[in-house]
N, CA and C of each residue as an Amber inpcrd file, in Angstrom:
protein
   525
  -5.1930000 -23.0460000 -52.7060000  -4.9370000 -21.7900000 -53.2980000
  -6.3170000 -21.5700000 -53.8530000  -6.3190000 -20.1430000 -54.4280000
  -7.4440000 -19.5740000 -55.3210000  -6.8640000 -19.2050000 -56.5160000
  -7.0880000 -19.5860000 -57.7190000  -6.7040000 -19.5390000 -58.9290000
  -7.8500000 -18.9060000 -59.5750000  -7.1550000 -17.1050000 -60.2480000
  -7.9390000 -16.0490000 -60.5980000  -7.7820000 -16.7690000 -62.0750000
  -9.1530000 -16.1270000 -62.4720000  -9.3810000 -16.8520000 -63.8100000
  -9.2420000 -15.4250000 -64.4410000  -8.3730000 -15.1510000 -65.6000000
  -8.1530000 -13.9630000 -66.2600000  -9.4060000 -13.7200000 -67.6180000
  -9.7190000 -12.6490000 -67.2860000 -10.7220000 -12.3350000 -68.8350000
 -10.1370000 -12.2540000 -69.4090000 -11.1310000 -11.9840000 -71.1740000
 -10.5450000 -12.0280000 -72.1520000 -11.2160000 -10.7900000 -73.1210000
 -10.5480000  -9.9880000 -73.4350000 -11.0000000  -8.6560000 -74.1130000
 -10.5770000  -8.9430000 -75.9010000 -11.1800000  -8.3190000 -76.5010000
 -10.5550000  -8.4480000 -77.9510000 -10.8430000  -6.9440000 -78.0260000
 -10.1370000  -5.8460000 -79.0470000 -10.3120000  -5.2170000 -79.1350000
 -11.5620000  -4.9510000 -80.5650000 -12.3540000  -3.6930000 -80.8150000
 -13.5450000  -3.8610000 -81.5630000 -13.1180000  -2.6720000 -82.3500000
 -12.4260000  -2.8490000 -83.6000000 -12.1310000  -2.1080000 -84.1830000
 -12.8140000  -1.4450000 -85.1640000 -13.9900000  -1.3990000 -84.9800000
 -14.9380000  -0.5910000 -85.3790000 -15.1360000   1.0010000 -84.5340000
 -14.5700000   0.6610000 -83.3210000 -14.7960000   2.2050000 -82.7390000
 -13.3060000   2.0440000 -81.7710000 -12.5910000   1.8710000 -82.9030000
 -10.8520000   1.7520000 -82.4320000 -10.4830000   2.9130000 -83.1400000
  -9.0750000   3.4580000 -83.2600000  -8.2160000   3.9660000 -84.4260000
  -7.2280000   4.1980000 -83.3440000  -6.0840000   3.7360000 -84.4890000
  -4.6060000   4.0850000 -83.8580000  -3.9280000   4.7020000 -85.1350000
  -4.0100000   6.2580000 -84.3680000  -3.1780000   7.4380000 -85.0620000
  -1.9930000   7.8890000 -84.9640000  -1.4120000   8.9280000 -85.5050000
  -0.3710000   9.4060000 -85.1220000  -0.2280000  10.4880000 -85.6950000
   0.8290000  11.6650000 -85.4460000   1.2630000  12.9430000 -85.7100000
   2.5880000  13.1780000 -86.0730000   3.0370000  14.4430000 -87.1330000
   4.2660000  13.8900000 -86.9080000   4.0330000  15.8130000 -87.4070000
   5.5110000  16.4850000 -86.9200000   5.5220000  17.8490000 -87.9070000
   6.1350000  17.7580000 -89.1230000   5.7150000  18.3030000 -90.0660000
   6.4820000  18.2000000 -91.2390000   7.2800000  19.6740000 -91.3900000
   8.1810000  19.6440000 -92.2650000   9.2280000  21.0930000 -92.1410000
   8.6540000  21.9120000 -91.5250000   8.6680000  21.7020000 -89.4060000
   8.1610000  22.1620000 -88.3090000   7.1140000  23.2440000 -88.5470000
   6.5400000  23.2790000 -89.4160000   5.7450000  24.7000000 -89.4970000
   4.0030000  24.0580000 -89.5320000   3.7060000  22.5240000 -89.9610000
   2.6790000  21.7050000 -89.8220000   2.9810000  20.3900000 -89.3730000
   1.4940000  20.0280000 -88.8990000   1.1840000  18.8530000 -89.0140000
   0.1340000  17.6770000 -89.8480000   1.0860000  16.2940000 -89.8800000
   0.7190000  15.4020000 -91.0050000  -0.1180000  14.6510000 -90.2070000
  -0.9020000  14.5080000 -89.8050000  -2.1800000  13.1510000 -88.8310000
  -2.0230000  11.7000000 -89.9700000  -2.0290000  10.5840000 -89.8570000
  -2.4620000   9.4950000 -90.3890000  -2.9830000   8.3150000 -89.3240000
  -2.9550000   7.1050000 -90.1170000  -3.3090000   5.9400000 -89.0380000
  -3.0710000   4.7010000 -89.5650000  -3.7090000   3.9950000 -88.9680000
  -2.9600000   2.6190000 -89.4350000  -4.5520000   2.1400000 -89.0890000
  -4.9660000   1.0140000 -90.6130000  -6.9960000   0.7410000 -90.6630000
  -7.0640000  -0.4190000 -90.3270000  -5.4920000  -1.0730000 -90.1430000
  -5.9130000  -2.7830000 -89.6170000  -4.8470000  -3.0520000 -88.2750000
  -5.2710000  -3.4220000 -87.4820000  -4.9160000  -4.3380000 -86.0910000
  -5.4160000  -4.6870000 -85.7420000  -4.8600000  -5.4940000 -84.4540000
  -5.6290000  -6.3960000 -83.8690000  -5.2110000  -6.4010000 -82.7460000
  -6.0490000  -6.3170000 -81.1960000  -5.3180000  -6.2640000 -80.0320000
  -6.0880000  -6.5230000 -79.1550000  -5.5130000  -7.5770000 -78.0770000
  -6.1250000  -8.3700000 -77.1520000  -5.8260000  -8.0960000 -75.1900000
  -6.4800000  -8.0050000 -74.9740000  -6.0630000  -7.7990000 -73.2650000
  -6.2020000  -8.9540000 -72.5050000  -5.7270000  -9.2910000 -71.2800000
  -6.0250000 -10.5080000 -70.7080000  -5.6420000 -10.0590000 -68.8000000
  -6.9360000  -9.9560000 -68.2010000  -6.9270000  -9.6100000 -66.9190000
  -7.6400000  -9.4040000 -65.9090000  -6.7800000 -10.1400000 -65.0020000
  -7.8320000 -10.6540000 -63.6120000  -8.5180000 -10.1180000 -62.9970000
  -8.4540000  -8.4580000 -63.3910000  -9.3540000  -7.4550000 -62.5100000
 -10.4230000  -6.4000000 -63.1920000 -10.9490000  -5.8720000 -62.4410000
 -11.5820000  -5.0590000 -63.3820000 -11.3260000  -3.2410000 -63.2700000
 -10.1560000  -3.0020000 -62.5940000  -9.3800000  -2.1090000 -62.8660000
  -8.7880000  -2.4000000 -64.4360000  -7.9910000  -3.4080000 -64.4270000
  -7.6130000  -3.4970000 -65.7300000  -5.6770000  -3.8230000 -65.0180000
  -5.6460000  -3.4110000 -63.9850000  -4.2280000  -3.3790000 -63.4330000
  -3.6230000  -4.2150000 -63.9660000  -2.1460000  -4.6050000 -64.1310000
  -1.0680000  -5.4820000 -64.0270000  -1.9490000  -6.2650000 -65.8090000
  -2.9610000  -5.7800000 -66.4230000  -3.2520000  -6.7840000 -67.6520000
  -2.3110000  -6.8760000 -68.4960000  -2.3170000  -8.1550000 -69.4110000
  -1.1960000  -8.5260000 -70.1990000  -1.9540000  -7.8860000 -71.6470000
  -1.4210000  -6.7560000 -72.3340000  -2.1900000  -6.3700000 -73.8940000
  -0.7560000  -6.0490000 -74.8990000  -1.3620000  -6.5560000 -75.8380000
  -0.9730000  -7.2900000 -76.9530000  -1.4120000  -6.7410000 -78.2580000
  -1.2480000  -5.9970000 -78.8080000  -1.0880000  -5.5040000 -80.3520000
  -0.3980000  -5.3380000 -81.4470000  -1.1800000  -5.6960000 -82.0990000
  -0.2440000  -6.3180000 -83.9390000  -1.0140000  -5.4200000 -84.7730000
  -0.2100000  -4.3520000 -85.6700000  -0.7020000  -3.3960000 -86.6410000
  -0.2100000  -3.8000000 -87.8510000  -1.3030000  -3.7730000 -89.0380000
  -0.4720000  -3.9780000 -90.3170000  -0.1830000  -2.6820000 -90.7900000
   1.0670000  -2.7550000 -90.9700000   2.1580000  -1.4900000 -91.8860000
   1.1730000  -1.2890000 -92.6270000   0.5150000  -1.8540000 -93.7020000
   0.2680000  -1.8610000 -95.0740000  -1.4220000  -0.8850000 -95.1200000
  -1.4020000  -1.0120000 -94.0580000  -2.9130000  -0.7150000 -93.6890000
  -2.7990000   1.0320000 -93.3610000  -1.4510000   1.8990000 -93.1950000
  -0.7480000   3.0480000 -92.7990000  -1.8140000   3.8360000 -94.2290000
  -2.3280000   5.1980000 -93.7480000  -3.5060000   6.0350000 -94.3860000
  -3.0860000   7.7650000 -93.8770000  -2.3910000   8.3190000 -94.7350000
  -2.1030000   9.7980000 -94.4880000  -3.0980000  10.9070000 -95.7660000
  -4.4320000   9.7170000 -95.6490000  -5.2290000  10.4640000 -96.9170000
  -3.7740000  11.0520000 -98.1200000  -3.0480000  10.6670000 -98.5030000
  -1.9640000  11.4780000 -99.5880000  -1.0990000   9.5520000-100.3490000
  -1.6940000   9.2140000-101.5680000  -0.8860000   8.2030000-101.7930000
   0.3740000   7.8930000-101.7860000   0.4650000   8.6850000-102.7650000
   2.2080000   9.0760000-102.4000000   3.2060000   8.8890000-101.2360000
   2.5190000   9.7780000-100.6300000   3.0510000  10.0630000 -98.9630000
   3.0670000   8.5730000 -98.3500000   2.2000000   7.8640000 -98.4940000
   1.6030000   6.6390000 -97.6200000   2.3830000   5.4270000 -98.1280000
   2.7260000   5.6580000 -99.6190000   4.2770000   4.8050000-100.1820000
   5.3080000   4.6080000 -99.8230000   5.5280000   6.2150000 -99.9550000
   6.9820000   6.4920000 -99.2250000   6.9910000   5.9900000 -97.4610000
   6.1790000   6.0950000 -97.1250000   6.3020000   5.5380000 -95.7840000
   5.9770000   3.5880000 -95.4800000   5.7160000   2.9600000 -96.5550000
   5.5130000   1.6770000 -96.9430000   7.1290000   1.9010000 -97.2260000
   7.7590000   2.2390000 -97.8680000   9.2350000   1.7480000 -98.5560000
  10.2550000   1.2760000 -97.3890000  11.1800000   1.2770000 -97.7600000
  12.4610000   1.0040000 -96.8590000  13.0300000   2.5570000 -96.8170000
  12.5160000   3.5120000 -96.4850000  13.1750000   4.7260000 -95.7990000
  12.6700000   5.2720000 -94.9620000  11.6040000   4.0520000 -94.7200000
  10.2850000   4.1640000 -93.2310000  10.0730000   2.9940000 -93.0570000
   9.1210000   2.0180000 -93.2980000   8.8450000   0.8020000 -92.3790000
   9.0160000  -0.2010000 -92.8730000   9.7310000  -0.0990000 -94.2800000
   9.3460000  -1.2030000 -94.9200000   8.5950000  -2.3460000 -95.1760000
   6.9950000  -2.1320000 -95.3650000   6.1160000  -3.1420000 -95.0420000
   6.7570000  -4.2760000 -96.0050000   7.2190000  -4.3010000 -96.8490000
   7.1600000  -5.5390000 -97.6600000   7.8920000  -6.1290000 -96.8130000
   8.9560000  -6.4720000 -96.0200000   9.9860000  -7.0190000 -95.2410000
   9.5660000  -6.9810000 -93.7850000   8.9160000  -6.0410000 -93.1150000
   8.2860000  -5.9490000 -91.9640000   7.1800000  -5.7340000 -92.0790000
   6.3280000  -6.5340000 -92.5300000   5.0140000  -6.3080000 -92.5210000
   3.8470000  -6.1330000 -91.2050000   4.6930000  -5.9050000 -90.1910000
   3.5530000  -5.8770000 -88.2380000   4.5440000  -5.0200000 -87.5070000
   3.5570000  -4.1220000 -87.1830000   4.0720000  -3.3020000 -85.8140000
   3.6510000  -4.0250000 -84.5730000   4.4410000  -4.1810000 -83.8520000
   3.5920000  -5.0770000 -82.4370000   3.8140000  -4.3930000 -80.9810000
   3.2610000  -4.5990000 -79.8220000   3.1840000  -3.7030000 -78.8770000
   3.1470000  -4.9360000 -77.5850000   4.3140000  -5.2600000 -76.6350000
   3.5580000  -6.0960000 -75.9260000   3.8860000  -5.4980000 -74.6010000
   2.4570000  -5.5190000 -73.6280000   3.2850000  -5.0450000 -72.3370000
   3.8280000  -5.8370000 -71.4530000   4.2030000  -4.6540000 -70.9260000
   5.2400000  -5.3670000 -69.4860000   4.9330000  -5.0710000 -68.2000000
   3.9880000  -3.8750000 -67.8350000   3.0770000  -3.1160000 -66.8670000
   2.1350000  -2.4940000 -67.2840000   1.0430000  -2.1810000 -66.3960000
   0.0470000  -1.0520000 -66.3270000  -0.6740000  -1.0350000 -64.9230000
  -0.3110000  -0.2210000 -64.5320000  -0.7530000   0.5130000 -63.3280000
  -2.2470000   0.8920000 -63.1420000  -2.6080000   1.3010000 -64.5010000
  -3.8260000   1.7320000 -64.5090000  -3.9590000   2.8710000 -64.9950000
  -3.0490000   3.8080000 -64.9880000  -2.4200000   5.3670000 -65.9010000
  -1.2940000   5.3210000 -66.6830000  -0.3130000   4.5540000 -66.4640000
   0.9960000   4.6040000 -67.1850000   0.9850000   3.2100000 -67.8270000
   0.7070000   2.6910000 -69.2700000   1.0440000   2.1000000 -69.3740000
   2.8780000   1.7140000 -70.2710000   3.4530000   0.5580000 -69.9360000
   5.0020000   0.1280000 -70.1540000   4.6260000  -0.7020000 -70.9420000
   5.3940000  -1.2120000 -71.8560000   6.0020000  -2.1790000 -72.4230000
   7.0380000  -2.0060000 -73.8760000   7.2190000  -3.4440000 -75.1430000
   7.6150000  -3.6340000 -75.9600000   7.6630000  -2.9710000 -76.8190000
   7.7620000  -2.0310000 -77.8800000   6.9980000  -1.8470000 -79.1450000
   8.2390000  -2.3040000 -80.4570000   7.6320000  -2.8700000 -80.9750000
   8.5700000  -3.5570000 -82.0030000   8.3660000  -2.9900000 -83.3470000
   9.1600000  -2.4090000 -83.9760000   8.4640000  -1.3400000 -85.4550000
  10.4050000  -2.1630000 -86.6210000  10.0000000  -2.6290000 -87.8050000
  10.7560000  -3.1570000 -88.2280000  11.5240000  -4.2490000 -88.0090000
  12.5280000  -4.3310000 -87.3070000  13.3270000  -5.7080000 -86.7550000
  14.0540000  -4.8380000 -85.0240000  13.6670000  -3.8040000 -84.7720000
  13.7360000  -3.1420000 -83.6950000  13.1560000  -3.3490000 -83.1530000
  13.5180000  -3.2580000 -81.7370000  12.1600000  -3.6130000 -80.2170000
  12.8780000  -2.3700000 -78.9770000  12.1470000  -1.2940000 -78.4610000
  12.3950000  -0.5610000 -77.4390000  11.4100000  -0.5220000 -76.8500000
  11.8530000  -0.2010000 -75.2620000  10.5560000  -0.1620000 -74.3770000
  10.1090000   1.2950000 -74.2950000   8.7550000   1.3110000 -74.1920000
   7.8490000   2.8890000 -74.8150000   6.9880000   3.2460000 -73.0180000
   7.1290000   4.0890000 -72.6050000   5.9560000   4.2020000 -71.4390000
   5.0120000   4.7330000 -72.3340000   3.6480000   4.4530000 -72.4270000
   1.9890000   5.5680000 -72.9260000   1.2890000   6.0810000 -71.3870000
   0.9470000   6.9610000 -71.9110000   0.0360000   7.2590000 -71.2540000
  -1.9600000   6.7990000 -71.1970000  -2.3330000   6.3880000 -70.0150000
  -3.2530000   5.8660000 -70.5080000  -4.6230000   6.9630000 -69.3870000
  -5.4410000   6.8430000 -70.4790000  -6.9880000   7.0950000 -69.2630000
  -8.1420000   6.1350000 -69.9500000  -8.1900000   5.4630000 -68.5800000
  -9.0160000   4.3990000 -68.8880000 -10.9950000   5.0750000 -68.4980000
 -11.7640000   5.1150000 -69.6920000 -12.7190000   5.9530000 -69.3980000
 -14.1530000   4.6550000 -69.0670000 -13.1860000   4.0350000 -68.6590000
 -15.1670000   2.7830000 -67.9730000 -15.5860000   1.9810000 -68.5740000
 -16.3450000   1.3040000 -68.0050000 -16.9280000   0.2300000 -68.4140000
 -18.0780000   0.4040000 -68.9180000 -19.2840000  -0.0920000 -69.3480000
 -20.6710000  -0.0790000 -70.0370000 -20.9390000  -1.6670000 -70.6950000
 -21.7430000  -1.6990000 -70.7490000 -22.5140000  -2.8250000 -71.4680000
 -23.2250000  -2.5780000 -72.9870000 -23.2870000  -2.3350000 -73.8410000
 -24.1980000  -2.2170000 -75.3350000 -25.3540000  -2.5970000 -75.0300000
 -26.5620000  -1.8600000 -75.9920000 -27.6010000  -1.9780000 -76.1240000
 -28.0590000  -4.0930000 -76.3460000 -26.8140000  -4.7460000 -76.9090000
 -26.6310000  -5.8720000 -77.4840000 -26.3120000  -6.7050000 -76.1800000
 -26.2460000  -6.0290000 -75.0080000 -25.7820000  -6.7750000 -73.8630000
 -23.9230000  -7.3650000 -73.6610000 -23.1640000  -6.6570000 -74.5320000
 -21.7690000  -6.9240000 -74.8710000 -21.1970000  -5.8950000 -74.3550000
 -20.2690000  -6.2700000 -73.0540000 -19.8580000  -5.5470000 -72.4210000
 -18.3250000  -5.0290000 -73.2960000 -18.2840000  -3.4860000 -73.2420000
 -17.4840000  -2.8740000 -73.5010000 -16.2210000  -1.8430000 -72.3520000
 -14.9240000  -2.1300000 -72.4680000 -13.6020000  -0.8760000 -72.1250000
 -13.4020000   0.1760000 -73.2780000 -13.3860000   1.1140000 -72.4960000
 -12.8960000   1.9250000 -73.2180000 -11.1420000   2.9300000 -73.0390000
 -10.8910000   3.0910000 -73.7250000  -9.1950000   3.8890000 -73.5210000
  -8.9700000   5.1210000 -74.1890000  -7.9540000   5.8220000 -73.9310000
  -7.6090000   7.1000000 -74.6390000  -6.2950000   6.9090000 -74.0160000
  -5.3350000   6.4180000 -75.0860000  -3.8480000   6.0080000 -75.1450000
  -3.0810000   6.8410000 -75.5450000  -2.2410000   7.9310000 -75.0830000
  -1.4190000   8.4030000 -75.9340000   0.3880000   8.3770000 -75.2000000
   1.0250000   9.2570000 -76.3850000   2.8830000   8.6320000 -76.1000000
   3.5210000   9.5530000 -77.0370000   4.7140000   9.3280000 -77.0050000
   5.5730000  10.0040000 -78.0140000   6.7950000   8.7500000 -78.2130000
   7.2890000   8.6870000 -79.2790000   8.6030000   7.4720000 -79.7460000
   9.7970000   8.8580000 -80.8450000  10.3900000   8.1490000 -80.7920000
  11.3500000   8.9010000 -81.1970000  11.8580000   7.9750000 -82.6950000
  11.1620000   8.2300000 -84.1190000  11.1450000   7.3890000 -84.7330000
  12.2150000   7.0460000 -85.4170000  13.9910000   7.2890000 -85.5700000
  14.6950000   7.1960000 -85.4940000  15.5640000   6.0060000 -84.2180000
  14.7820000   6.0670000 -83.5490000  14.7880000   5.0310000 -82.4830000
  14.7980000   2.9510000 -83.3700000  13.5620000   3.7490000 -84.3670000
  13.0570000   2.2050000 -84.7900000  13.6950000   1.9830000 -86.3120000
  14.9020000   3.1090000 -86.8030000  15.3760000   3.2060000 -87.7300000
  14.7760000   3.4130000 -88.7970000  13.7400000   4.3520000 -88.6830000
  12.7600000   5.1440000 -89.8790000  13.6700000   6.2720000 -89.6570000
  14.4300000   6.5050000 -90.4330000  16.0540000   7.3690000 -90.0450000
  15.7350000   8.1310000 -91.5430000  14.7780000   8.1550000 -92.9140000
  15.5490000   9.3030000 -93.6000000  14.9270000  10.3810000 -93.3870000
  15.3710000  10.8940000 -94.3550000  15.4160000  12.9440000 -93.6710000
  16.0150000  13.4230000 -94.8320000  15.3160000  14.6160000 -95.0540000
  15.6860000  15.4000000 -95.8410000  15.4040000  16.9360000 -95.0670000
  16.2580000  18.0390000 -95.7650000  16.3480000  19.3220000 -95.3580000
  15.8320000  20.3000000 -96.1520000  15.1800000  21.1760000 -95.8740000
  14.3870000  22.3930000 -97.1530000  15.8810000  23.5130000 -97.1430000
  15.4830000  24.0920000 -98.3950000  16.4090000  25.1530000 -98.4690000
  16.5070000  25.9300000 -97.4240000  15.4360000  26.2730000 -96.6410000
  15.2670000  27.0820000 -95.5530000  16.0560000  26.7640000 -94.4710000
  16.7780000  25.3630000 -94.3750000  17.4660000  24.4050000 -93.7590000
  16.3760000  23.6550000 -92.1540000  14.9600000  23.9340000 -92.8300000
  13.9500000  23.0480000 -91.8160000  13.6600000  21.6290000 -92.4700000
  13.7850000  20.8890000 -91.1080000  13.9510000  19.4700000 -91.5100000
  12.4960000  19.2430000 -92.1610000  12.6140000  18.3860000 -93.2160000
  10.9590000  17.8220000 -93.5040000  10.3150000  17.0090000 -92.4230000
  10.3320000  16.0520000 -92.2120000   9.7740000  15.4970000 -91.1460000
  10.6730000  15.2530000 -89.5100000   9.7320000  15.3320000 -88.8110000
  10.0890000  15.5580000 -87.3280000  10.6380000  14.1040000 -86.7280000
  11.5010000  14.0310000 -86.0860000  11.8190000  12.6260000 -85.2210000
  10.7640000  12.3180000 -84.3990000  10.2700000  13.2370000 -83.7640000
   8.9040000  13.2290000 -82.7100000   8.1800000  12.6140000 -83.2520000
   7.3250000  11.6760000 -82.9890000   5.8690000  10.7890000 -83.6910000
   4.9230000  10.9570000 -82.4420000   3.9150000  11.4940000 -82.4800000
   2.7070000  11.6940000 -81.3600000   1.7530000  10.1660000 -81.8010000
   1.8720000   9.4550000 -80.3860000   0.9970000   8.5380000 -80.6920000
  -0.5330000   8.5330000 -80.3010000  -1.7960000   8.2990000 -80.8490000
  -3.0670000   8.7550000 -80.1400000  -3.7050000   7.2080000 -80.5860000
  -4.0670000   6.7210000 -79.8430000  -5.1210000   5.6500000 -79.7670000
  -5.9240000   5.3980000 -78.5240000  -7.4160000   5.3200000 -79.3670000
  -8.7410000   5.4060000 -78.7590000  -9.4760000   3.9940000 -79.1470000
  -9.0940000   3.3530000 -78.0900000  -9.3650000   1.6450000 -78.0780000
 -10.5880000   1.6040000 -77.1610000 -11.6740000   1.0810000 -77.9770000
 -12.5300000   0.0650000 -77.1020000 -12.8610000  -1.5740000 -77.3180000
 -12.4820000  -2.2370000 -76.4230000 -12.3880000  -3.5240000 -76.3640000
 -13.6940000  -4.1330000 -75.4920000 -13.9900000  -5.5920000 -76.0570000
 -15.3810000  -6.5350000 -75.7270000 -15.0440000  -7.7930000 -75.0010000
 -15.6930000  -7.7460000 -74.1600000 -15.5290000  -8.5920000 -72.8300000
 -15.5970000  -9.8660000 -73.5510000 -14.8540000 -11.2730000 -73.6460000
 -15.1870000 -12.4790000 -74.2560000 -15.7060000 -13.1380000 -73.0970000
 -16.9970000 -13.8330000 -73.6860000 -17.5260000 -14.6430000 -73.1210000
 -16.4870000 -16.0530000 -72.3800000
C-alpha cells in the first residue's frame, strides 16, 4: 500500500495579513488587524483539498491605529488578552473553496465556515515555492463572549455583532 507524503507549508508573515472590520455606531467601519500570528498547512496534494490548517493569533498584537481602543479590545470587555492570549483555528474540512473548522476565542470554540480563493502557487526569485490564499468570512462576536455593548443617545449600537474577517495568506513550502 502506497503511503502519501504530506507537504508542510508555513505562513510568510511579511506577505500575509489577518484583518477584520466591524461597524461602529452602524454608520462607519473600523478596521483592524493582528500583527503576530502563526499558521501551517499539511497537505497531500497540489490543490490543498483536505489540507490540515492550524492558525494561532496573538491577541495582544491587535491594532486598530487607536491605542485606547486597542487596550479596550484587549480587556475583559472583549478578548481578555491576559487570560486568553491566543485565538486559534483548526480546520476540519477544505474542498478548495470552502474552509470549515473550529475557531477558539477566549475559552469558547465554535464551528465556522470561511470562503477561500486559492490564488495559485509560484516560485520566488530565491527558489522558494509559495502559495497564496484570500480567506473571508463573518462571525458573530457574541458567540465568543465578546459581548461588551453600548447604545448611543440616538439608539444606535456602538459596535456591531457581525465581524468581517479578511485574511491574505502566503505560505512557504517546507523542504
